[in-house]
mmCIF file of the N, C-alpha and C atoms, coordinates in Angstrom:
data_MODEL
# 
_entry.id   MODEL 
# 
loop_
_atom_site.group_PDB 
_atom_site.id 
_atom_site.type_symbol 
_atom_site.label_atom_id 
_atom_site.label_alt_id 
_atom_site.label_comp_id 
_atom_site.label_asym_id 
_atom_site.label_entity_id 
_atom_site.label_seq_id 
_atom_site.pdbx_PDB_ins_code 
_atom_site.Cartn_x 
_atom_site.Cartn_y 
_atom_site.Cartn_z 
_atom_site.occupancy 
_atom_site.B_iso_or_equiv 
_atom_site.pdbx_formal_charge 
_atom_site.auth_seq_id 
_atom_site.auth_comp_id 
_atom_site.auth_asym_id 
_atom_site.auth_atom_id 
_atom_site.pdbx_PDB_model_num 
ATOM 1   N N  . UNK A 1 1  ? 0.844  -1.169 0.000   1.00 0.00 ? 1  UNK A N  1 
ATOM 2   C CA . UNK A 1 1  ? 0.000  0.000  0.000   1.00 0.00 ? 1  UNK A CA 1 
ATOM 3   C C  . UNK A 1 1  ? 0.894  1.239  0.000   1.00 0.00 ? 1  UNK A C  1 
ATOM 4   N N  . UNK A 1 2  ? 1.017  1.920  -1.147  1.00 0.00 ? 2  UNK A N  1 
ATOM 5   C CA . UNK A 1 2  ? 1.858  3.112  -1.205  1.00 0.00 ? 2  UNK A CA 1 
ATOM 6   C C  . UNK A 1 2  ? 1.192  4.318  -0.543  1.00 0.00 ? 2  UNK A C  1 
ATOM 7   N N  . UNK A 1 3  ? 2.019  5.118  0.076   1.00 0.00 ? 3  UNK A N  1 
ATOM 8   C CA . UNK A 1 3  ? 1.594  6.377  0.688   1.00 0.00 ? 3  UNK A CA 1 
ATOM 9   C C  . UNK A 1 3  ? 2.508  7.462  0.140   1.00 0.00 ? 3  UNK A C  1 
ATOM 10  N N  . UNK A 1 4  ? 1.926  8.453  -0.523  1.00 0.00 ? 4  UNK A N  1 
ATOM 11  C CA . UNK A 1 4  ? 2.686  9.561  -1.090  1.00 0.00 ? 4  UNK A CA 1 
ATOM 12  C C  . UNK A 1 4  ? 2.310  10.817 -0.325  1.00 0.00 ? 4  UNK A C  1 
ATOM 13  N N  . UNK A 1 5  ? 3.302  11.494 0.245   1.00 0.00 ? 5  UNK A N  1 
ATOM 14  C CA . UNK A 1 5  ? 3.077  12.757 0.944   1.00 0.00 ? 5  UNK A CA 1 
ATOM 15  C C  . UNK A 1 5  ? 3.553  13.905 0.071   1.00 0.00 ? 5  UNK A C  1 
ATOM 16  N N  . UNK A 1 6  ? 2.708  14.903 -0.079  1.00 0.00 ? 6  UNK A N  1 
ATOM 17  C CA . UNK A 1 6  ? 3.052  16.136 -0.773  1.00 0.00 ? 6  UNK A CA 1 
ATOM 18  C C  . UNK A 1 6  ? 3.021  17.236 0.282   1.00 0.00 ? 6  UNK A C  1 
ATOM 19  N N  . UNK A 1 7  ? 4.147  17.892 0.478   1.00 0.00 ? 7  UNK A N  1 
ATOM 20  C CA . UNK A 1 7  ? 4.209  18.951 1.478   1.00 0.00 ? 7  UNK A CA 1 
ATOM 21  C C  . UNK A 1 7  ? 4.340  20.290 0.774   1.00 0.00 ? 7  UNK A C  1 
ATOM 22  N N  . UNK A 1 8  ? 3.472  21.219 1.158   1.00 0.00 ? 8  UNK A N  1 
ATOM 23  C CA . UNK A 1 8  ? 3.377  22.528 0.523   1.00 0.00 ? 8  UNK A CA 1 
ATOM 24  C C  . UNK A 1 8  ? 3.360  23.619 1.576   1.00 0.00 ? 8  UNK A C  1 
ATOM 25  N N  . UNK A 1 9  ? 3.774  24.794 1.169   1.00 0.00 ? 9  UNK A N  1 
ATOM 26  C CA . UNK A 1 9  ? 3.601  25.954 2.040   1.00 0.00 ? 9  UNK A CA 1 
ATOM 27  C C  . UNK A 1 9  ? 2.145  26.401 1.925   1.00 0.00 ? 9  UNK A C  1 
ATOM 28  N N  . UNK A 1 10 ? 1.518  26.556 3.063   1.00 0.00 ? 10 UNK A N  1 
ATOM 29  C CA . UNK A 1 10 ? 0.108  26.937 3.117   1.00 0.00 ? 10 UNK A CA 1 
ATOM 30  C C  . UNK A 1 10 ? -0.128 28.261 2.391   1.00 0.00 ? 10 UNK A C  1 
ATOM 31  N N  . UNK A 1 11 ? -1.205 28.299 1.604   1.00 0.00 ? 11 UNK A N  1 
ATOM 32  C CA . UNK A 1 11 ? -1.588 29.530 0.943   1.00 0.00 ? 11 UNK A CA 1 
ATOM 33  C C  . UNK A 1 11 ? -1.025 29.710 -0.456  1.00 0.00 ? 11 UNK A C  1 
ATOM 34  N N  . UNK A 1 12 ? -0.252 28.731 -0.944  1.00 0.00 ? 12 UNK A N  1 
ATOM 35  C CA . UNK A 1 12 ? 0.327  28.855 -2.284  1.00 0.00 ? 12 UNK A CA 1 
ATOM 36  C C  . UNK A 1 12 ? -0.611 28.270 -3.333  1.00 0.00 ? 12 UNK A C  1 
ATOM 37  N N  . UNK A 1 13 ? -1.196 27.127 -3.051  1.00 0.00 ? 13 UNK A N  1 
ATOM 38  C CA . UNK A 1 13 ? -2.059 26.433 -4.003  1.00 0.00 ? 13 UNK A CA 1 
ATOM 39  C C  . UNK A 1 13 ? -3.499 26.446 -3.507  1.00 0.00 ? 13 UNK A C  1 
ATOM 40  N N  . UNK A 1 14 ? -4.447 26.590 -4.441  1.00 0.00 ? 14 UNK A N  1 
ATOM 41  C CA . UNK A 1 14 ? -5.851 26.563 -4.042  1.00 0.00 ? 14 UNK A CA 1 
ATOM 42  C C  . UNK A 1 14 ? -6.353 25.112 -4.007  1.00 0.00 ? 14 UNK A C  1 
ATOM 43  N N  . UNK A 1 15 ? -7.580 24.928 -3.534  1.00 0.00 ? 15 UNK A N  1 
ATOM 44  C CA . UNK A 1 15 ? -8.133 23.582 -3.380  1.00 0.00 ? 15 UNK A CA 1 
ATOM 45  C C  . UNK A 1 15 ? -8.173 22.821 -4.704  1.00 0.00 ? 15 UNK A C  1 
ATOM 46  N N  . UNK A 1 16 ? -8.501 23.501 -5.770  1.00 0.00 ? 16 UNK A N  1 
ATOM 47  C CA . UNK A 1 16 ? -8.565 22.861 -7.080  1.00 0.00 ? 16 UNK A CA 1 
ATOM 48  C C  . UNK A 1 16 ? -7.187 22.336 -7.500  1.00 0.00 ? 16 UNK A C  1 
ATOM 49  N N  . UNK A 1 17 ? -6.157 23.114 -7.272  1.00 0.00 ? 17 UNK A N  1 
ATOM 50  C CA . UNK A 1 17 ? -4.803 22.682 -7.615  1.00 0.00 ? 17 UNK A CA 1 
ATOM 51  C C  . UNK A 1 17 ? -4.368 21.497 -6.763  1.00 0.00 ? 17 UNK A C  1 
ATOM 52  N N  . UNK A 1 18 ? -4.729 21.502 -5.488  1.00 0.00 ? 18 UNK A N  1 
ATOM 53  C CA . UNK A 1 18 ? -4.375 20.379 -4.619  1.00 0.00 ? 18 UNK A CA 1 
ATOM 54  C C  . UNK A 1 18 ? -5.103 19.108 -5.054  1.00 0.00 ? 18 UNK A C  1 
ATOM 55  N N  . UNK A 1 19 ? -6.371 19.231 -5.446  1.00 0.00 ? 19 UNK A N  1 
ATOM 56  C CA . UNK A 1 19 ? -7.107 18.073 -5.938  1.00 0.00 ? 19 UNK A CA 1 
ATOM 57  C C  . UNK A 1 19 ? -6.482 17.536 -7.218  1.00 0.00 ? 19 UNK A C  1 
ATOM 58  N N  . UNK A 1 20 ? -6.009 18.435 -8.072  1.00 0.00 ? 20 UNK A N  1 
ATOM 59  C CA . UNK A 1 20 ? -5.335 18.014 -9.307  1.00 0.00 ? 20 UNK A CA 1 
ATOM 60  C C  . UNK A 1 20 ? -4.048 17.260 -8.981  1.00 0.00 ? 20 UNK A C  1 
ATOM 61  N N  . UNK A 1 21 ? -3.290 17.747 -8.010  1.00 0.00 ? 21 UNK A N  1 
ATOM 62  C CA . UNK A 1 21 ? -2.070 17.040 -7.595  1.00 0.00 ? 21 UNK A CA 1 
ATOM 63  C C  . UNK A 1 21 ? -2.402 15.625 -7.136  1.00 0.00 ? 21 UNK A C  1 
ATOM 64  N N  . UNK A 1 22 ? -3.422 15.501 -6.287  1.00 0.00 ? 22 UNK A N  1 
ATOM 65  C CA . UNK A 1 22 ? -3.823 14.190 -5.770  1.00 0.00 ? 22 UNK A CA 1 
ATOM 66  C C  . UNK A 1 22 ? -4.195 13.257 -6.920  1.00 0.00 ? 22 UNK A C  1 
ATOM 67  N N  . UNK A 1 23 ? -5.015 13.752 -7.846  1.00 0.00 ? 23 UNK A N  1 
ATOM 68  C CA . UNK A 1 23 ? -5.469 12.917 -8.967  1.00 0.00 ? 23 UNK A CA 1 
ATOM 69  C C  . UNK A 1 23 ? -4.294 12.494 -9.846  1.00 0.00 ? 23 UNK A C  1 
ATOM 70  N N  . UNK A 1 24 ? -3.413 13.420 -10.172 1.00 0.00 ? 24 UNK A N  1 
ATOM 71  C CA . UNK A 1 24 ? -2.325 13.109 -11.098 1.00 0.00 ? 24 UNK A CA 1 
ATOM 72  C C  . UNK A 1 24 ? -1.250 12.231 -10.452 1.00 0.00 ? 24 UNK A C  1 
ATOM 73  N N  . UNK A 1 25 ? -0.979 12.436 -9.170  1.00 0.00 ? 25 UNK A N  1 
ATOM 74  C CA . UNK A 1 25 ? -0.018 11.564 -8.476  1.00 0.00 ? 25 UNK A CA 1 
ATOM 75  C C  . UNK A 1 25 ? -0.598 10.157 -8.360  1.00 0.00 ? 25 UNK A C  1 
ATOM 76  N N  . UNK A 1 26 ? -1.886 10.062 -8.054  1.00 0.00 ? 26 UNK A N  1 
ATOM 77  C CA . UNK A 1 26 ? -2.531 8.750  -7.998  1.00 0.00 ? 26 UNK A CA 1 
ATOM 78  C C  . UNK A 1 26 ? -2.405 8.044  -9.341  1.00 0.00 ? 26 UNK A C  1 
ATOM 79  N N  . UNK A 1 27 ? -2.702 8.738  -10.424 1.00 0.00 ? 27 UNK A N  1 
ATOM 80  C CA . UNK A 1 27 ? -2.606 8.132  -11.757 1.00 0.00 ? 27 UNK A CA 1 
ATOM 81  C C  . UNK A 1 27 ? -1.172 7.677  -12.059 1.00 0.00 ? 27 UNK A C  1 
ATOM 82  N N  . UNK A 1 28 ? -0.190 8.470  -11.668 1.00 0.00 ? 28 UNK A N  1 
ATOM 83  C CA . UNK A 1 28 ? 1.211  8.088  -11.889 1.00 0.00 ? 28 UNK A CA 1 
ATOM 84  C C  . UNK A 1 28 ? 1.547  6.807  -11.135 1.00 0.00 ? 28 UNK A C  1 
ATOM 85  N N  . UNK A 1 29 ? 1.104  6.706  -9.894  1.00 0.00 ? 29 UNK A N  1 
ATOM 86  C CA . UNK A 1 29 ? 1.371  5.507  -9.105  1.00 0.00 ? 29 UNK A CA 1 
ATOM 87  C C  . UNK A 1 29 ? 0.680  4.290  -9.711  1.00 0.00 ? 29 UNK A C  1 
ATOM 88  N N  . UNK A 1 30 ? -0.559 4.451  -10.162 1.00 0.00 ? 30 UNK A N  1 
ATOM 89  C CA . UNK A 1 30 ? -1.297 3.335  -10.756 1.00 0.00 ? 30 UNK A CA 1 
ATOM 90  C C  . UNK A 1 30 ? -0.607 2.869  -12.041 1.00 0.00 ? 30 UNK A C  1 
ATOM 91  N N  . UNK A 1 31 ? -0.072 3.798  -12.826 1.00 0.00 ? 31 UNK A N  1 
ATOM 92  C CA . UNK A 1 31 ? 0.662  3.402  -14.037 1.00 0.00 ? 31 UNK A CA 1 
ATOM 93  C C  . UNK A 1 31 ? 1.867  2.529  -13.682 1.00 0.00 ? 31 UNK A C  1 
ATOM 94  N N  . UNK A 1 32 ? 2.495  2.808  -12.556 1.00 0.00 ? 32 UNK A N  1 
ATOM 95  C CA . UNK A 1 32 ? 3.684  2.055  -12.128 1.00 0.00 ? 32 UNK A CA 1 
ATOM 96  C C  . UNK A 1 32 ? 3.303  0.740  -11.465 1.00 0.00 ? 32 UNK A C  1 
ATOM 97  N N  . UNK A 1 33 ? 2.350  0.781  -10.538 1.00 0.00 ? 33 UNK A N  1 
ATOM 98  C CA . UNK A 1 33 ? 2.067  -0.384 -9.701  1.00 0.00 ? 33 UNK A CA 1 
ATOM 99  C C  . UNK A 1 33 ? 0.905  -1.246 -10.193 1.00 0.00 ? 33 UNK A C  1 
ATOM 100 N N  . UNK A 1 34 ? 0.086  -0.716 -11.102 1.00 0.00 ? 34 UNK A N  1 
ATOM 101 C CA . UNK A 1 34 ? -1.045 -1.484 -11.623 1.00 0.00 ? 34 UNK A CA 1 
ATOM 102 C C  . UNK A 1 34 ? -2.364 -1.045 -11.025 1.00 0.00 ? 34 UNK A C  1 
ATOM 103 N N  . UNK A 1 35 ? -3.410 -1.215 -11.818 1.00 0.00 ? 35 UNK A N  1 
ATOM 104 C CA . UNK A 1 35 ? -4.756 -0.773 -11.441 1.00 0.00 ? 35 UNK A CA 1 
ATOM 105 C C  . UNK A 1 35 ? -5.261 -1.430 -10.155 1.00 0.00 ? 35 UNK A C  1 
ATOM 106 N N  . UNK A 1 36 ? -4.835 -2.650 -9.893  1.00 0.00 ? 36 UNK A N  1 
ATOM 107 C CA . UNK A 1 36 ? -5.318 -3.376 -8.711  1.00 0.00 ? 36 UNK A CA 1 
ATOM 108 C C  . UNK A 1 36 ? -4.984 -2.656 -7.401  1.00 0.00 ? 36 UNK A C  1 
ATOM 109 N N  . UNK A 1 37 ? -3.962 -1.807 -7.408  1.00 0.00 ? 37 UNK A N  1 
ATOM 110 C CA . UNK A 1 37 ? -3.577 -1.119 -6.170  1.00 0.00 ? 37 UNK A CA 1 
ATOM 111 C C  . UNK A 1 37 ? -4.149 0.288  -6.049  1.00 0.00 ? 37 UNK A C  1 
ATOM 112 N N  . UNK A 1 38 ? -4.996 0.717  -7.007  1.00 0.00 ? 38 UNK A N  1 
ATOM 113 C CA . UNK A 1 38 ? -5.586 2.060  -6.928  1.00 0.00 ? 38 UNK A CA 1 
ATOM 114 C C  . UNK A 1 38 ? -6.298 2.283  -5.592  1.00 0.00 ? 38 UNK A C  1 
ATOM 115 N N  . UNK A 1 39 ? -7.088 1.316  -5.172  1.00 0.00 ? 39 UNK A N  1 
ATOM 116 C CA . UNK A 1 39 ? -7.916 1.506  -3.969  1.00 0.00 ? 39 UNK A CA 1 
ATOM 117 C C  . UNK A 1 39 ? -7.109 1.587  -2.679  1.00 0.00 ? 39 UNK A C  1 
ATOM 118 N N  . UNK A 1 40 ? -5.836 1.225  -2.735  1.00 0.00 ? 40 UNK A N  1 
ATOM 119 C CA . UNK A 1 40 ? -5.007 1.318  -1.531  1.00 0.00 ? 40 UNK A CA 1 
ATOM 120 C C  . UNK A 1 40 ? -3.846 2.285  -1.719  1.00 0.00 ? 40 UNK A C  1 
ATOM 121 N N  . UNK A 1 41 ? -3.920 3.117  -2.744  1.00 0.00 ? 41 UNK A N  1 
ATOM 122 C CA . UNK A 1 41 ? -2.908 4.155  -2.966  1.00 0.00 ? 41 UNK A CA 1 
ATOM 123 C C  . UNK A 1 41 ? -3.356 5.422  -2.258  1.00 0.00 ? 41 UNK A C  1 
ATOM 124 N N  . UNK A 1 42 ? -2.577 5.826  -1.287  1.00 0.00 ? 42 UNK A N  1 
ATOM 125 C CA . UNK A 1 42 ? -2.912 7.002  -0.486  1.00 0.00 ? 42 UNK A CA 1 
ATOM 126 C C  . UNK A 1 42 ? -2.054 8.173  -0.951  1.00 0.00 ? 42 UNK A C  1 
ATOM 127 N N  . UNK A 1 43 ? -2.667 9.336  -1.082  1.00 0.00 ? 43 UNK A N  1 
ATOM 128 C CA . UNK A 1 43 ? -1.938 10.575 -1.362  1.00 0.00 ? 43 UNK A CA 1 
ATOM 129 C C  . UNK A 1 43 ? -2.417 11.602 -0.343  1.00 0.00 ? 43 UNK A C  1 
ATOM 130 N N  . UNK A 1 44 ? -1.469 12.171 0.384   1.00 0.00 ? 44 UNK A N  1 
ATOM 131 C CA . UNK A 1 44 ? -1.809 13.181 1.398   1.00 0.00 ? 44 UNK A CA 1 
ATOM 132 C C  . UNK A 1 44 ? -1.145 14.501 1.038   1.00 0.00 ? 44 UNK A C  1 
ATOM 133 N N  . UNK A 1 45 ? -1.901 15.573 1.156   1.00 0.00 ? 45 UNK A N  1 
ATOM 134 C CA . UNK A 1 45 ? -1.353 16.911 0.986   1.00 0.00 ? 45 UNK A CA 1 
ATOM 135 C C  . UNK A 1 45 ? -1.257 17.525 2.375   1.00 0.00 ? 45 UNK A C  1 
ATOM 136 N N  . UNK A 1 46 ? -0.056 17.855 2.749   1.00 0.00 ? 46 UNK A N  1 
ATOM 137 C CA . UNK A 1 46 ? 0.181  18.445 4.068   1.00 0.00 ? 46 UNK A CA 1 
ATOM 138 C C  . UNK A 1 46 ? 0.683  19.873 3.857   1.00 0.00 ? 46 UNK A C  1 
ATOM 139 N N  . UNK A 1 47 ? 0.013  20.806 4.502   1.00 0.00 ? 47 UNK A N  1 
ATOM 140 C CA . UNK A 1 47 ? 0.415  22.199 4.362   1.00 0.00 ? 47 UNK A CA 1 
ATOM 141 C C  . UNK A 1 47 ? 1.172  22.657 5.606   1.00 0.00 ? 47 UNK A C  1 
ATOM 142 N N  . UNK A 1 48 ? 2.298  23.280 5.347   1.00 0.00 ? 48 UNK A N  1 
ATOM 143 C CA . UNK A 1 48 ? 3.156  23.822 6.396   1.00 0.00 ? 48 UNK A CA 1 
ATOM 144 C C  . UNK A 1 48 ? 2.882  25.326 6.470   1.00 0.00 ? 48 UNK A C  1 
ATOM 145 N N  . UNK A 1 49 ? 2.758  25.838 7.665   1.00 0.00 ? 49 UNK A N  1 
ATOM 146 C CA . UNK A 1 49 ? 2.460  27.262 7.833   1.00 0.00 ? 49 UNK A CA 1 
ATOM 147 C C  . UNK A 1 49 ? 3.490  28.124 7.109   1.00 0.00 ? 49 UNK A C  1 
ATOM 148 N N  . UNK A 1 50 ? 2.996  29.173 6.475   1.00 0.00 ? 50 UNK A N  1 
ATOM 149 C CA . UNK A 1 50 ? 3.869  30.124 5.795   1.00 0.00 ? 50 UNK A CA 1 
ATOM 150 C C  . UNK A 1 50 ? 4.884  30.663 6.797   1.00 0.00 ? 50 UNK A C  1 
ATOM 151 N N  . UNK A 1 51 ? 6.160  30.597 6.428   1.00 0.00 ? 51 UNK A N  1 
ATOM 152 C CA . UNK A 1 51 ? 7.234  31.054 7.312   1.00 0.00 ? 51 UNK A CA 1 
ATOM 153 C C  . UNK A 1 51 ? 7.817  29.955 8.176   1.00 0.00 ? 51 UNK A C  1 
ATOM 154 N N  . UNK A 1 52 ? 7.177  28.769 8.214   1.00 0.00 ? 52 UNK A N  1 
ATOM 155 C CA . UNK A 1 52 ? 7.670  27.650 9.025   1.00 0.00 ? 52 UNK A CA 1 
ATOM 156 C C  . UNK A 1 52 ? 8.463  26.662 8.176   1.00 0.00 ? 52 UNK A C  1 
ATOM 157 N N  . UNK A 1 53 ? 8.771  27.028 6.961   1.00 0.00 ? 53 UNK A N  1 
ATOM 158 C CA . UNK A 1 53 ? 9.532  26.207 6.014   1.00 0.00 ? 53 UNK A CA 1 
ATOM 159 C C  . UNK A 1 53 ? 10.744 27.043 5.653   1.00 0.00 ? 53 UNK A C  1 
ATOM 160 N N  . UNK A 1 54 ? 11.917 26.468 5.711   1.00 0.00 ? 54 UNK A N  1 
ATOM 161 C CA . UNK A 1 54 ? 13.123 27.251 5.411   1.00 0.00 ? 54 UNK A CA 1 
ATOM 162 C C  . UNK A 1 54 ? 14.007 26.516 4.419   1.00 0.00 ? 54 UNK A C  1 
ATOM 163 N N  . UNK A 1 55 ? 14.693 27.292 3.618   1.00 0.00 ? 55 UNK A N  1 
ATOM 164 C CA . UNK A 1 55 ? 15.685 26.761 2.690   1.00 0.00 ? 55 UNK A CA 1 
ATOM 165 C C  . UNK A 1 55 ? 16.991 27.468 2.996   1.00 0.00 ? 55 UNK A C  1 
ATOM 166 N N  . UNK A 1 56 ? 18.010 26.687 3.327   1.00 0.00 ? 56 UNK A N  1 
ATOM 167 C CA . UNK A 1 56 ? 19.303 27.268 3.661   1.00 0.00 ? 56 UNK A CA 1 
ATOM 168 C C  . UNK A 1 56 ? 19.237 28.188 4.863   1.00 0.00 ? 56 UNK A C  1 
ATOM 169 N N  . UNK A 1 57 ? 18.298 27.909 5.759   1.00 0.00 ? 57 UNK A N  1 
ATOM 170 C CA . UNK A 1 57 ? 18.157 28.713 6.972   1.00 0.00 ? 57 UNK A CA 1 
ATOM 171 C C  . UNK A 1 57 ? 17.299 29.954 6.798   1.00 0.00 ? 57 UNK A C  1 
ATOM 172 N N  . UNK A 1 58 ? 16.797 30.182 5.589   1.00 0.00 ? 58 UNK A N  1 
ATOM 173 C CA . UNK A 1 58 ? 15.958 31.346 5.325   1.00 0.00 ? 58 UNK A CA 1 
ATOM 174 C C  . UNK A 1 58 ? 14.501 30.908 5.232   1.00 0.00 ? 58 UNK A C  1 
ATOM 175 N N  . UNK A 1 59 ? 13.654 31.424 6.120   1.00 0.00 ? 59 UNK A N  1 
ATOM 176 C CA . UNK A 1 59 ? 12.233 31.046 6.070   1.00 0.00 ? 59 UNK A CA 1 
ATOM 177 C C  . UNK A 1 59 ? 11.609 31.444 4.736   1.00 0.00 ? 59 UNK A C  1 
ATOM 178 N N  . UNK A 1 60 ? 10.750 30.556 4.228   1.00 0.00 ? 60 UNK A N  1 
ATOM 179 C CA . UNK A 1 60 ? 10.007 30.822 2.997   1.00 0.00 ? 60 UNK A CA 1 
ATOM 180 C C  . UNK A 1 60 ? 8.550  31.063 3.366   1.00 0.00 ? 60 UNK A C  1 
ATOM 181 N N  . UNK A 1 61 ? 7.956  32.057 2.741   1.00 0.00 ? 61 UNK A N  1 
ATOM 182 C CA . UNK A 1 61 ? 6.545  32.344 2.952   1.00 0.00 ? 61 UNK A CA 1 
ATOM 183 C C  . UNK A 1 61 ? 5.779  32.072 1.661   1.00 0.00 ? 61 UNK A C  1 
ATOM 184 N N  . UNK A 1 62 ? 4.474  32.065 1.764   1.00 0.00 ? 62 UNK A N  1 
ATOM 185 C CA . UNK A 1 62 ? 3.646  31.887 0.574   1.00 0.00 ? 62 UNK A CA 1 
ATOM 186 C C  . UNK A 1 62 ? 3.941  32.993 -0.430  1.00 0.00 ? 62 UNK A C  1 
ATOM 187 N N  . UNK A 1 63 ? 4.144  34.200 0.050   1.00 0.00 ? 63 UNK A N  1 
ATOM 188 C CA . UNK A 1 63 ? 4.453  35.325 -0.840  1.00 0.00 ? 63 UNK A CA 1 
ATOM 189 C C  . UNK A 1 63 ? 5.779  35.092 -1.570  1.00 0.00 ? 63 UNK A C  1 
ATOM 190 N N  . UNK A 1 64 ? 6.760  34.528 -0.878  1.00 0.00 ? 64 UNK A N  1 
ATOM 191 C CA . UNK A 1 64 ? 8.045  34.223 -1.515  1.00 0.00 ? 64 UNK A CA 1 
ATOM 192 C C  . UNK A 1 64 ? 7.867  33.232 -2.661  1.00 0.00 ? 64 UNK A C  1 
ATOM 193 N N  . UNK A 1 65 ? 7.069  32.198 -2.421  1.00 0.00 ? 65 UNK A N  1 
ATOM 194 C CA . UNK A 1 65 ? 6.854  31.165 -3.446  1.00 0.00 ? 65 UNK A CA 1 
ATOM 195 C C  . UNK A 1 65 ? 6.109  31.758 -4.632  1.00 0.00 ? 65 UNK A C  1 
ATOM 196 N N  . UNK A 1 66 ? 5.074  32.553 -4.349  1.00 0.00 ? 66 UNK A N  1 
ATOM 197 C CA . UNK A 1 66 ? 4.324  33.180 -5.448  1.00 0.00 ? 66 UNK A CA 1 
ATOM 198 C C  . UNK A 1 66 ? 5.227  34.090 -6.263  1.00 0.00 ? 66 UNK A C  1 
ATOM 199 N N  . UNK A 1 67 ? 6.131  34.810 -5.612  1.00 0.00 ? 67 UNK A N  1 
ATOM 200 C CA . UNK A 1 67 ? 7.062  35.687 -6.334  1.00 0.00 ? 67 UNK A CA 1 
ATOM 201 C C  . UNK A 1 67 ? 8.011  34.862 -7.199  1.00 0.00 ? 67 UNK A C  1 
ATOM 202 N N  . UNK A 1 68 ? 8.438  33.711 -6.710  1.00 0.00 ? 68 UNK A N  1 
ATOM 203 C CA . UNK A 1 68 ? 9.319  32.833 -7.462  1.00 0.00 ? 68 UNK A CA 1 
ATOM 204 C C  . UNK A 1 68 ? 8.599  32.290 -8.692  1.00 0.00 ? 68 UNK A C  1 
ATOM 205 N N  . UNK A 1 69 ? 7.335  31.899 -8.532  1.00 0.00 ? 69 UNK A N  1 
ATOM 206 C CA . UNK A 1 69 ? 6.556  31.363 -9.659  1.00 0.00 ? 69 UNK A CA 1 
ATOM 207 C C  . UNK A 1 69 ? 6.336  32.433 -10.719 1.00 0.00 ? 69 UNK A C  1 
ATOM 208 N N  . UNK A 1 70 ? 6.285  33.695 -10.336 1.00 0.00 ? 70 UNK A N  1 
ATOM 209 C CA . UNK A 1 70 ? 6.037  34.788 -11.276 1.00 0.00 ? 70 UNK A CA 1 
ATOM 210 C C  . UNK A 1 70 ? 7.305  35.217 -12.015 1.00 0.00 ? 70 UNK A C  1 
ATOM 211 N N  . UNK A 1 71 ? 8.467  34.802 -11.507 1.00 0.00 ? 71 UNK A N  1 
ATOM 212 C CA . UNK A 1 71 ? 9.737  35.189 -12.108 1.00 0.00 ? 71 UNK A CA 1 
ATOM 213 C C  . UNK A 1 71 ? 10.065 34.286 -13.273 1.00 0.00 ? 71 UNK A C  1 
ATOM 214 N N  . UNK A 1 72 ? 10.283 34.843 -14.481 1.00 0.00 ? 72 UNK A N  1 
ATOM 215 C CA . UNK A 1 72 ? 10.626 33.998 -15.620 1.00 0.00 ? 72 UNK A CA 1 
ATOM 216 C C  . UNK A 1 72 ? 11.987 33.335 -15.416 1.00 0.00 ? 72 UNK A C  1 
ATOM 217 N N  . UNK A 1 73 ? 12.113 32.103 -15.906 1.00 0.00 ? 73 UNK A N  1 
ATOM 218 C CA . UNK A 1 73 ? 13.375 31.364 -15.746 1.00 0.00 ? 73 UNK A CA 1 
ATOM 219 C C  . UNK A 1 73 ? 14.406 31.801 -16.750 1.00 0.00 ? 73 UNK A C  1 
# 
């Protein structure tokens, strides 16, 4: 029984986007493990409070992530 955890900074993704993540990750797992395991494939979205997630010791906020997504690569 696979369990996939997706951890996000709270306030970055809306409910529709989180549901899409769950659906698409589930489909990816089923492609790998087979249709018989769909009913026991768990996907959890866990949201971490904005500012309680850090990279290199620097706290990241939802605003930081949104600014990063808006910046062209």
